[in-house]
C-alpha positions as CSV (number, residue, x, y, z in Angstrom):
1,M,0.0,0.0,0.0
2,D,2.8,2.4,0.8
3,V,4.4,1.6,-2.6
4,L,1.1,2.4,-4.4
5,R,0.6,5.7,-2.4
6,G,4.1,6.7,-3.2
7,A,3.6,5.9,-6.9
8,A,0.3,8.0,-7.0
9,R,2.1,10.9,-5.3
10,T,5.0,10.7,-7.7
11,G,2.6,10.6,-10.8
12,G,0.7,13.6,-9.5
13,R,3.9,15.5,-9.1
14,L,5.0,14.6,-12.6
15,L,1.7,15.8,-14.0
16,V,1.8,19.1,-12.1
17,L,5.5,19.5,-13.2
18,A,4.6,18.9,-16.9
19,A,1.8,21.4,-16.8
20,A,3.9,24.0,-15.0
21,L,6.7,23.6,-17.5
22,C,4.3,23.8,-20.4
23,L,2.7,27.0,-19.1
24,W,6.1,28.5,-18.3
25,R,7.7,27.8,-21.6
26,A,4.9,28.4,-24.1
27,G,1.8,29.8,-22.4
28,P,-1.7,28.3,-22.2
29,A,-2.5,28.8,-25.8
30,S,0.5,26.9,-27.0
31,C,0.0,24.0,-24.6
32,F,-3.5,23.2,-25.6
33,G,-3.9,24.9,-28.9
34,Q,-5.6,28.3,-29.5
35,S,-9.4,28.0,-29.1
36,Q,-11.3,28.6,-32.3
37,D,-14.7,28.7,-30.8
38,S,-16.9,31.8,-31.2
39,E,-20.0,32.9,-29.3
40,F,-22.1,35.9,-30.3
41,T,-25.4,37.5,-29.4
42,V,-26.8,39.7,-32.2
43,L,-29.9,41.8,-32.7
44,V,-31.5,41.2,-36.1
45,P,-33.7,44.2,-37.0
46,A,-37.2,43.7,-38.5
47,G,-37.2,43.3,-42.3
48,R,-33.4,42.7,-42.5
49,A,-30.8,39.9,-42.5
50,E,-27.5,39.7,-40.7
51,C,-24.7,37.6,-42.1
52,F,-21.3,36.5,-40.7
53,F,-18.2,34.9,-42.1
54,Q,-16.2,32.1,-40.5
55,A,-12.9,30.8,-41.9
56,A,-12.5,27.0,-41.9
57,V,-9.7,24.6,-42.8
58,K,-9.8,21.8,-45.3
59,N,-11.2,18.4,-44.0
60,G,-12.1,19.9,-40.7
61,T,-15.4,20.2,-38.8
62,M,-17.6,23.2,-38.2
63,E,-20.5,23.1,-35.8
64,V,-23.1,25.9,-35.7
65,E,-25.7,26.1,-32.9
66,Y,-28.2,29.0,-32.7
67,Q,-31.1,30.0,-30.5
68,V,-33.6,32.9,-30.7
69,I,-33.7,34.3,-27.2
70,A,-36.0,37.3,-27.6
71,G,-38.5,38.7,-30.1
72,A,-42.1,38.1,-31.1
73,G,-42.6,34.6,-32.5
74,M,-39.1,33.5,-31.3
75,D,-38.2,32.4,-34.9
76,V,-35.8,33.4,-37.7
77,D,-34.6,32.1,-41.0
78,F,-31.2,30.4,-41.0
79,S,-28.8,29.6,-43.9
80,V,-25.2,28.6,-44.4
81,R,-23.3,29.1,-47.7
82,S,-20.1,27.4,-48.7
83,P,-17.0,29.3,-49.8
84,Q,-18.1,28.7,-53.4
85,G,-21.5,30.4,-52.6
86,V,-23.6,27.2,-52.6
87,E,-26.4,27.3,-50.0
88,F,-26.4,23.8,-48.5
89,I,-28.2,24.5,-45.2
90,T,-31.4,26.5,-45.0
91,E,-34.2,26.6,-42.4
92,S,-37.3,28.7,-42.2
93,R,-39.0,30.2,-39.2
94,R,-37.1,28.1,-36.6
95,S,-36.3,29.1,-33.0
96,D,-33.2,27.0,-32.6
97,G,-31.0,24.5,-34.4
98,V,-27.7,22.6,-34.5
99,H,-25.8,21.8,-37.7
100,V,-22.5,20.1,-38.3
101,V,-20.5,20.6,-41.5
102,E,-18.0,17.8,-42.1
103,P,-15.7,17.7,-43.9
104,T,-15.3,21.5,-44.5
105,E,-13.7,23.2,-47.4
106,E,-10.9,25.7,-47.0
107,G,-12.3,29.3,-47.1
108,D,-14.9,31.5,-45.5
109,Y,-18.4,30.1,-44.8
110,E,-21.3,32.6,-44.7
111,I,-23.8,32.2,-41.9
112,C,-27.0,34.3,-42.2
113,F,-30.0,35.0,-39.9
114,D,-32.9,36.5,-41.9
115,N,-35.7,38.4,-40.3
116,S,-37.1,39.9,-43.4
117,F,-40.5,38.2,-42.9
118,S,-41.1,40.3,-39.8
119,R,-42.2,43.9,-40.3
120,F,-42.2,45.2,-36.8
121,S,-40.4,42.8,-34.4
122,E,-36.7,42.5,-34.0
123,K,-35.1,39.3,-32.9
124,M,-32.2,38.6,-30.6
125,V,-30.2,35.6,-31.6
126,F,-27.4,33.7,-29.8
127,F,-25.2,31.5,-31.8
128,E,-22.0,29.5,-31.3
129,I,-19.5,28.3,-33.8
130,I,-17.1,25.5,-33.0
131,I,-14.2,24.9,-35.4
132,E,-12.0,21.8,-35.2
133,G,-9.1,21.0,-37.4
134,Q,-8.4,17.8,-39.3
135,G,-8.8,14.8,-37.1
136,G,-11.1,16.6,-34.6
137,D,-8.4,18.2,-32.4
138,V,-8.2,21.9,-31.9
139,G,-4.5,21.7,-31.1
140,G,-1.9,19.3,-32.4
141,D,1.1,17.3,-31.4
142,D,3.4,19.8,-33.0
143,E,2.2,22.5,-30.7
144,W,3.5,20.6,-27.6
145,P,6.7,22.2,-26.5
146,A,9.8,20.3,-27.6
147,G,11.6,21.2,-24.3
148,L,9.4,18.7,-22.4
149,E,10.8,15.9,-24.5
150,E,14.1,16.3,-22.8
151,I,12.8,15.5,-19.3
152,D,14.6,12.4,-18.0
153,G,13.5,9.8,-15.4
154,S,10.1,8.4,-16.2
155,L,9.5,7.0,-12.7
156,L,7.2,3.9,-12.4
157,E,6.5,3.7,-16.2
158,Y,4.9,7.1,-16.3
159,K,5.4,8.3,-19.8
160,L,5.3,11.9,-21.0
161,D,3.0,10.9,-23.8
162,D,0.4,9.6,-21.3
163,I,0.6,12.8,-19.3
164,R,0.2,14.9,-22.4
165,E,-2.8,12.8,-23.5
166,S,-4.4,13.2,-20.1
167,M,-3.9,17.0,-20.1
168,D,-5.4,17.3,-23.7
169,S,-8.4,15.1,-22.7
170,L,-9.0,17.2,-19.6
171,H,-8.7,20.4,-21.6
172,R,-11.2,19.2,-24.3
173,R,-13.7,18.2,-21.6
174,L,-13.4,21.5,-19.8
175,E,-14.0,23.3,-23.1
176,R,-17.1,21.2,-23.8
177,S,-18.4,21.9,-20.3
178,R,-17.9,25.6,-20.8
179,Q,-19.8,25.4,-24.2
180,M,-22.7,23.5,-22.6
181,Q,-22.9,26.1,-19.8
182,T,-23.1,28.9,-22.4
183,V,-25.9,27.1,-24.2
184,L,-27.8,26.6,-21.0
185,R,-27.4,30.3,-20.2
186,A,-28.9,31.1,-23.6
187,Y,-31.8,28.8,-22.9
188,E,-32.3,30.5,-19.6
189,A,-32.3,34.0,-21.2
190,R,-34.9,32.8,-23.8
191,D,-37.2,31.4,-21.2
192,R,-36.9,34.6,-19.1
193,N,-37.7,36.8,-22.0
194,L,-40.7,34.6,-22.9
195,L,-41.9,34.7,-19.3
196,E,-41.7,38.5,-19.1
197,D,-43.5,38.8,-22.4
198,N,-46.3,36.5,-21.2
199,L,-46.5,38.3,-17.9
200,W,-47.0,41.6,-19.7
201,R,-49.8,40.1,-21.8
202,V,-51.5,38.5,-18.8
203,S,-51.4,41.8,-16.8
204,F,-52.7,43.9,-19.8
205,W,-55.7,41.6,-20.5
206,S,-56.4,41.3,-16.7
207,C,-56.6,45.0,-16.4
208,A,-58.8,45.3,-19.5
209,S,-61.1,42.6,-18.1
210,V,-61.4,44.5,-14.8
211,L,-62.3,47.7,-16.6
212,V,-64.9,46.0,-18.7
213,M,-66.5,44.5,-15.6
214,L,-66.6,47.9,-13.8
215,C,-68.2,49.5,-16.8
216,V,-70.8,46.7,-17.1
217,A,-71.6,47.0,-13.3
218,L,-72.0,50.8,-13.5
219,T,-74.2,50.4,-16.5
220,Q,-76.4,47.9,-14.8
221,V,-76.8,50.0,-11.6
222,Y,-77.7,53.0,-13.7
223,T,-80.2,51.1,-15.7
224,V,-81.9,49.6,-12.6
225,R,-82.2,53.0,-11.0
226,K,-83.7,54.5,-14.1
227,L,-86.4,51.8,-14.0
228,F,-87.5,52.8,-10.5
229,D,-87.1,56.6,-11.0
230,D,-90.7,57.9,-11.3
231,K,-90.9,61.6,-11.9
232,R,-94.7,61.8,-12.4
233,R,-96.4,64.1,-9.9
234,V,-99.4,62.8,-7.8
235,C,-102.2,65.3,-7.1
236,T,-103.8,65.2,-3.7
């Protein structure tokens, strides 16, 4: 048991040492690869369309997820065009959607949100773009600092490649967790805007109903009093 505890402590120290050396020599972006994910919240005016361009590498993967979080109807038209101008993804009057383009072509993809069908209501849209290079990794083995290859003494069969793989896997999972939290926040914002809109409608029609009831009650009282109001004079 003491041997196993010592091995665990030694492995943990090696992992911390590798991470520290990586951050010290090349910085966080060089250790795990520069993140190519993008998150935006845009306001699409009524009767207009907003388009964005995203660069992609050849034989990579591009994932686009969008949600309409505010606006009457909570819907928008969505389309994606390839670098050659071919529209291969199109959706009409949708509130959310997820699309994956694989493999991608090298060039700029055009992502459009069209609100031209709405004459008065503007739409607030949250969307996220996830770009992965060839093979599905944001980084690469070439981005790992070469200085770590020179560390000597792999105690108890701990290899530097295993440590690097563990760190990359941890980084990818943390990135995915951050993306999911962002998507959940967008869902929460959409639900809150929808709730506030419904609350305003309920309050408005409730007040209107109360006013109508008061008018009807006053009219009935006035009508009944008029029926019993006899102005004829009686001679004695």
